[in-house]
ZAVOFI-983873 format. One line per field, with one value per residue (C-alpha): residue number from 1; residue in one letter; chain; x, y, z. Coordinates in Angstrom, 3 decimals. Example, Ala and Ser with C-alpha at 12.3 -4.5 7.8 and 13.67 -1.06 7.14 Angstrom:
BEGIN
num	c(1 2)
residuo	c(a s)
cadena	c(A A)
X	c(12.300 13.670)
Y	c(-4.500 -1.060)
Z	c(7.800 7.140)
% end
This chain:
BEGIN
num	c(1 2 3 4 5 6 7 8 9 10 11 12 13 14 15 16 17 18 19 20 21 22 23 24 25 26 27 28 29 30 31 32 33 34 35 36 37 38 39 40 41 42 43 44 45 46 47 48 49 50 51 52 53 54 55 56 57 58 59 60 61 62 63 64 65 66 67 68 69 70 71 72 73 74 75 76 77 78 79 80 81 82 83 84 85 86 87 88 89 90 91 92 93 94 95 96 97 98 99 100 101 102 103 104 105 106 107 108 109 110 111 112 113 114 115 116 117 118 119 120 121 122 123 124 125 126 127 128 129 130 131 132 133 134 135 136 137 138 139 140 141 142 143 144 145 146 147 148 149 150 151 152 153 154 155 156 157 158 159 160 161 162 163 164 165 166 167 168 169 170 171 172 173 174 175 176 177 178 179 180 181 182 183 184 185 186 187 188 189 190 191 192 193 194 195 196 197 198 199 200 201 202 203 204 205 206 207 208 209 210 211 212 213 214 215 216 217 218 219 220 221 222 223 224 225 226 227 228 229 230 231 232 233 234 235 236 237 238 239 240 241 242 243 244 245 246 247 248 249 250 251 252 253 254 255 256 257 258 259 260 261 262 263 264 265 266 267 268 269 270 271 272 273 274 275 276 277 278 279 280 281 282 283 284 285 286 287 288 289 290 291 292 293 294 295 296 297 298 299 300 301 302 303 304 305 306 307 308 309 310 311 312 313 314 315 316 317 318 319 320 321 322 323 324 325 326 327 328 329 330 331 332 333 334 335 336 337 338 339 340 341 342 343 344 345 346 347 348 349 350 351 352 353 354 355 356 357 358 359)
residuo	c(m k a l f a i a m l a l p g i p a s t g t e a t r a g s s a r f v f a w r g v p v g t v g l s l d a g r f t y t s r h l h v r e g r a g e r v r e v t l r v d a a g r v t d a d a v p q a l w l w r g p p p e g c v k g r e e l s g q e g p h c v t k r g p t s a e g t m l g a r f r a r y d d q g q l q a l e v g d s r f t r a a p g e r l r a p p e l f a e g v p v e g g t e g a l r l v p g g q a r r v s e a t p r e d k a s f t v p s r l p e m t e w t s a e a r a l s a k v h a a f p d k g p t a a d w r s g g e g e a g g c l a h a l r f a s l a r a r g q r v g l v h g l l v v d g g a g r p h a w v r v a l r g g g t l d l d p t s l d p v r p d t h l a l a l v p p d g p g l e a g e r w l s l l r g d w r v v r a t r t e)
cadena	c(A A A A A A A A A A A A A A A A A A A A A A A A A A A A A A A A A A A A A A A A A A A A A A A A A A A A A A A A A A A A A A A A A A A A A A A A A A A A A A A A A A A A A A A A A A A A A A A A A A A A A A A A A A A A A A A A A A A A A A A A A A A A A A A A A A A A A A A A A A A A A A A A A A A A A A A A A A A A A A A A A A A A A A A A A A A A A A A A A A A A A A A A A A A A A A A A A A A A A A A A A A A A A A A A A A A A A A A A A A A A A A A A A A A A A A A A A A A A A A A A A A A A A A A A A A A A A A A A A A A A A A A A A A A A A A A A A A A A A A A A A A A A A A A A A A A A A A A A A A A A A A A A A A A A A A A A A A A A A A A A A A A A A A A A A A A A A A A A A A A A A A A A A A A A A A A A A A A A A A A)
X	c(-237.553 -236.550 -239.817 -240.272 -239.600 -237.626 -239.614 -237.861 -241.126 -241.819 -238.139 -237.150 -235.954 -237.766 -240.992 -243.909 -246.370 -249.373 -252.205 -255.886 -258.514 -260.285 -263.630 -263.669 -266.447 -266.952 -267.728 -265.789 -263.101 -261.217 -258.674 -255.843 -253.368 -249.680 -247.391 -243.741 -241.934 -245.119 -245.423 -248.252 -246.841 -249.340 -252.695 -253.522 -256.736 -257.912 -260.835 -262.331 -265.077 -266.060 -262.850 -260.341 -258.616 -256.686 -254.263 -253.627 -250.710 -250.756 -247.771 -245.453 -242.774 -239.907 -238.290 -236.224 -236.950 -240.814 -243.454 -245.652 -247.795 -246.668 -249.597 -249.057 -251.693 -251.733 -254.906 -254.756 -257.420 -258.052 -260.586 -263.127 -260.291 -258.579 -255.631 -253.927 -255.675 -253.232 -251.085 -250.501 -250.032 -252.594 -252.318 -250.598 -253.242 -256.326 -255.119 -255.119 -257.787 -260.745 -259.730 -258.019 -256.512 -256.062 -252.571 -249.992 -248.254 -249.560 -247.568 -247.949 -247.114 -246.398 -248.542 -246.209 -242.708 -244.323 -242.158 -243.457 -242.847 -244.197 -246.773 -247.333 -249.757 -247.921 -250.408 -254.161 -257.133 -260.794 -259.600 -255.917 -253.109 -249.520 -246.887 -244.166 -244.741 -241.658 -239.611 -240.941 -243.003 -246.621 -249.020 -252.850 -255.843 -259.835 -263.018 -265.741 -266.723 -263.509 -262.441 -258.395 -258.372 -254.471 -251.499 -247.837 -244.895 -241.432 -241.605 -244.848 -248.357 -251.621 -254.552 -258.094 -260.179 -263.921 -266.011 -267.087 -264.735 -263.240 -259.577 -256.817 -253.851 -250.710 -249.089 -251.066 -250.449 -246.459 -246.957 -249.706 -249.383 -252.208 -254.157 -253.599 -256.084 -256.137 -253.668 -249.746 -249.207 -249.793 -249.196 -250.357 -252.426 -255.213 -258.995 -261.381 -262.415 -266.006 -266.968 -268.867 -267.976 -269.302 -266.889 -266.917 -266.528 -263.949 -261.884 -261.289 -259.837 -258.416 -260.938 -260.660 -260.248 -257.382 -255.294 -252.298 -248.382 -246.633 -243.490 -241.089 -241.178 -240.124 -236.855 -235.499 -232.311 -231.440 -228.368 -227.375 -228.439 -225.112 -224.355 -227.637 -227.371 -223.424 -224.727 -227.274 -225.006 -222.688 -225.520 -226.703 -222.817 -222.827 -225.381 -224.018 -227.297 -230.314 -232.684 -234.817 -233.091 -233.109 -231.104 -234.655 -235.587 -232.520 -232.320 -229.604 -229.954 -226.935 -225.868 -224.401 -227.707 -231.098 -234.248 -235.521 -236.020 -232.494 -231.335 -233.442 -232.469 -228.520 -228.926 -230.628 -227.989 -225.033 -226.852 -227.693 -223.929 -223.083 -225.687 -228.575 -231.867 -234.234 -237.565 -238.345 -241.048 -243.349 -245.303 -245.711 -243.400 -244.988 -242.611 -243.547 -247.238 -247.642 -249.124 -248.097 -245.895 -244.619 -241.332 -239.368 -236.881 -235.776 -236.708 -234.052 -234.806 -232.631 -231.159 -233.035 -236.407 -237.775 -237.135 -235.433 -236.851 -233.992 -234.559 -231.223 -232.096 -232.227 -231.059 -233.721 -235.556 -238.485 -241.216 -244.821 -245.603 -243.410 -243.589 -246.214 -245.820 -248.353 -246.714 -243.429 -242.098 -239.106 -236.362 -236.042 -239.869 -242.174 -244.112 -247.672 -249.084 -247.569 -249.312 -252.436 -252.073 -251.221 -254.027 -256.400 -255.344 -255.535 -259.484 -259.855 -260.698 -258.407 -257.716 -254.614 -255.457 -253.026 -254.509 -255.508 -254.159 -257.181 -257.010)
Y	c(-59.242 -56.296 -55.197 -54.921 -51.947 -52.698 -52.416 -51.645 -50.793 -49.157 -49.754 -46.314 -44.072 -40.571 -41.602 -41.354 -44.560 -42.582 -39.947 -37.749 -35.932 -35.857 -35.050 -38.390 -40.094 -43.885 -46.321 -44.424 -46.231 -45.108 -46.557 -44.565 -45.735 -45.167 -44.072 -43.665 -41.438 -41.985 -45.697 -47.286 -49.398 -50.489 -49.077 -47.919 -48.854 -46.648 -47.339 -45.967 -47.591 -47.944 -46.444 -48.628 -46.905 -49.426 -48.637 -51.315 -51.230 -53.881 -53.213 -54.479 -56.808 -58.469 -61.032 -63.831 -62.070 -62.622 -59.808 -60.531 -58.510 -57.702 -56.533 -55.127 -53.568 -51.932 -51.378 -48.434 -47.569 -43.751 -41.649 -39.393 -36.585 -39.337 -39.425 -42.806 -44.161 -43.408 -41.501 -37.981 -38.806 -38.799 -41.563 -39.643 -40.842 -40.472 -36.702 -35.880 -38.093 -35.390 -32.124 -29.851 -29.912 -26.552 -24.257 -25.404 -28.519 -31.911 -34.999 -37.415 -41.383 -43.028 -46.080 -48.592 -47.769 -46.407 -43.294 -39.948 -36.391 -33.054 -32.910 -29.430 -27.541 -24.036 -23.173 -24.292 -23.116 -24.303 -27.356 -27.754 -27.900 -27.767 -28.261 -31.040 -34.407 -35.709 -33.196 -34.275 -31.766 -32.294 -31.133 -32.207 -31.633 -32.150 -32.257 -29.811 -32.170 -32.397 -35.723 -36.245 -36.884 -36.408 -36.260 -35.387 -36.079 -36.066 -38.075 -40.368 -39.357 -41.051 -40.640 -41.770 -44.183 -43.782 -45.786 -48.875 -48.382 -51.656 -51.357 -53.625 -53.947 -52.552 -55.491 -57.467 -55.039 -56.058 -59.774 -60.227 -57.129 -55.536 -58.108 -57.157 -57.681 -58.488 -60.799 -60.427 -58.037 -54.640 -51.485 -51.290 -48.412 -47.572 -47.542 -46.763 -49.146 -50.804 -50.273 -47.264 -45.609 -43.502 -39.806 -37.824 -34.283 -33.454 -36.250 -35.023 -37.482 -37.386 -37.116 -40.226 -38.299 -36.273 -39.058 -38.293 -38.187 -35.176 -35.635 -33.350 -31.895 -28.257 -28.477 -31.670 -30.385 -31.373 -33.598 -36.172 -39.716 -41.162 -39.813 -40.844 -44.241 -44.372 -42.864 -46.072 -48.842 -47.066 -47.424 -50.835 -52.450 -50.563 -53.237 -56.325 -57.548 -56.747 -57.210 -54.680 -53.206 -49.810 -47.994 -47.720 -45.434 -43.346 -40.150 -40.968 -44.939 -45.355 -48.983 -51.968 -53.920 -52.352 -52.862 -50.482 -47.605 -47.340 -47.716 -45.076 -42.643 -43.494 -42.243 -39.108 -38.558 -38.936 -36.740 -33.829 -34.197 -33.497 -30.578 -32.463 -32.918 -36.039 -37.269 -40.169 -42.324 -44.267 -47.252 -50.749 -53.501 -56.179 -59.060 -62.171 -61.825 -61.584 -59.148 -55.353 -54.769 -51.446 -50.391 -47.247 -45.747 -42.417 -40.120 -37.870 -34.697 -35.002 -31.668 -30.699 -31.986 -35.451 -37.503 -40.628 -43.184 -45.787 -48.377 -48.679 -51.871 -54.184 -51.999 -53.504 -51.187 -49.088 -50.118 -49.433 -53.061 -53.585 -50.404 -48.323 -45.104 -43.557 -40.517 -38.455 -36.752 -35.128 -37.992 -35.563 -35.032 -36.704 -38.041 -36.933 -37.221 -40.761 -41.853 -40.608 -42.525 -45.624 -45.156 -44.717 -48.498 -49.759 -48.594 -50.075 -47.019 -48.125 -51.104 -52.340 -53.387 -53.885 -52.132 -53.831 -53.326 -51.581 -48.953)
Z	c(-43.823 -45.718 -45.729 -42.174 -40.132 -36.974 -33.571 -30.473 -28.719 -25.533 -24.521 -26.159 -23.388 -22.490 -24.433 -22.429 -22.139 -22.878 -23.540 -18.997 -16.155 -13.310 -15.417 -17.244 -15.913 -14.539 -17.560 -20.069 -22.624 -25.546 -27.778 -29.649 -32.327 -31.377 -34.299 -34.085 -36.557 -38.429 -38.474 -36.740 -34.048 -31.616 -30.051 -26.332 -24.369 -21.759 -19.599 -16.129 -14.198 -10.513 -9.582 -11.510 -14.374 -16.930 -19.085 -22.060 -24.420 -27.433 -29.710 -32.216 -31.305 -33.357 -32.016 -34.055 -37.295 -36.751 -36.131 -33.373 -30.173 -26.908 -24.416 -21.211 -19.098 -15.774 -13.836 -10.544 -8.092 -8.409 -6.352 -7.463 -8.367 -10.577 -8.165 -7.290 -3.999 -1.152 -3.495 -4.788 -8.146 -11.229 -14.081 -16.986 -19.527 -17.341 -16.628 -20.363 -21.216 -20.979 -20.687 -21.317 -18.295 -16.807 -16.658 -13.986 -12.815 -11.071 -9.995 -12.727 -13.020 -16.143 -16.246 -17.696 -15.694 -12.470 -12.965 -11.265 -11.830 -12.705 -15.750 -16.537 -18.713 -19.905 -22.636 -22.997 -25.276 -25.571 -27.456 -26.851 -24.401 -24.648 -21.800 -20.340 -19.373 -17.319 -19.207 -22.770 -24.648 -25.367 -27.832 -26.963 -29.130 -27.990 -29.679 -28.377 -25.816 -24.146 -25.700 -26.327 -30.049 -30.744 -28.651 -30.208 -27.714 -29.504 -32.632 -31.180 -31.446 -30.352 -32.582 -31.097 -32.795 -33.300 -30.712 -32.292 -35.261 -36.789 -36.559 -37.488 -34.885 -36.312 -35.421 -38.097 -40.601 -40.414 -39.603 -42.385 -44.702 -46.953 -49.226 -52.917 -55.298 -59.101 -59.810 -59.616 -62.619 -63.388 -61.115 -57.595 -56.944 -53.993 -54.248 -51.608 -49.012 -49.271 -45.840 -44.974 -41.446 -39.072 -39.194 -35.952 -37.425 -34.626 -35.934 -39.577 -42.024 -45.358 -48.271 -50.261 -53.602 -52.096 -51.297 -53.370 -52.778 -54.233 -56.533 -54.405 -51.048 -51.218 -49.004 -51.516 -53.477 -56.931 -57.530 -60.215 -60.382 -60.616 -57.163 -55.432 -57.108 -55.633 -51.980 -51.936 -52.965 -50.024 -47.769 -48.714 -48.091 -44.727 -43.256 -43.157 -41.399 -42.602 -39.581 -37.753 -34.711 -32.668 -35.692 -37.326 -34.550 -34.498 -36.640 -38.772 -38.985 -36.720 -36.358 -38.527 -38.470 -39.392 -41.640 -44.411 -42.009 -40.901 -44.526 -45.509 -42.756 -43.208 -46.709 -45.765 -43.249 -45.526 -47.989 -45.611 -44.719 -48.411 -48.401 -50.254 -48.768 -49.735 -49.331 -47.251 -48.602 -46.567 -48.392 -49.226 -50.832 -52.811 -53.423 -55.480 -55.560 -51.792 -49.596 -49.544 -46.718 -44.908 -46.101 -46.416 -49.172 -50.451 -53.006 -54.674 -56.786 -60.111 -61.678 -64.915 -63.502 -62.160 -59.496 -58.660 -56.139 -54.657 -52.062 -50.456 -48.342 -51.564 -54.305 -56.226 -58.610 -57.169 -59.832 -59.812 -59.318 -56.474 -54.546 -53.345 -52.129 -49.527 -48.169 -48.701 -45.841 -44.403 -43.121 -39.956 -39.232 -37.075 -40.027 -39.068 -42.653 -42.980 -39.964 -41.192 -44.203 -42.239 -39.938 -43.034 -43.936 -40.438 -40.545 -44.169 -45.791 -48.787 -50.669 -52.709 -56.061 -59.518 -62.182 -65.525 -68.875 -69.849 -67.221)
% end
């Protein structure tokens, strides 16, 4: 279990369920990957056909130590203006789906919870919109045809998948992991996937040759190896229960139980209290020659140069044959870069292999 992030999905307070508007035509559909703090945890499907708007959420659900999938679906009857039939509210996702919506406020409905309230656009551009939904700030980006491409709401982000694109569901990533090719020995690395994919110019993707992880972040401060290792041991001992909990989604990893993300966030929080800034590493952990599973650890800048990676969840050494870094991000940031990296794995843009001795 040490390689699994804690998933307390869709029970998180204050996070709008979705990503829409009256101009969306009947017979339309779209799919978005939902990431929380940079970690992909589910998909959202939208469809509109013959006055019926359907919102489908498929998200990672951890129960009794096992990762699975929970599916929730809501279908609403809507009129030609996109409002719920016999009501004065518009479905939240439909309001933003095709736009950008005009400046001003409407009464919106959060699809899964049914909560209704003001949804306002305060700033609008040709391919963007900003505002609030039920008091939570959002920022949306569109392509030249007005199709929603990305939505950021607090620490959550929705990224549109290209039509017809093959995409592994995030629950599979956590439950099954990423296959590792090339035996059980050798350093882990990424190589481009072998499947050709149609790429929309409005949804830019990272060039495969540019998939690199920096050694440091500008804000990281330098300290000693002994101090960092001592803090890692302290954080490890503070979690008697290593199972996933909601602590993995709190800024400081508060709680006495939690998975790898909670450990990393607790380390970062305690370091910050000491005047030190560290980096949060999103990556894959491979144990006993198995698959690579999502994991998080920390990176410390050392006095005199160099860095030190520490895994407070297990206290195991961070080695090239067990830990593969995908992104280095600020612990208190939304992790957008990490989200793009995880999405590239879900698309199959990359494969995990072990380097041979001749490489």
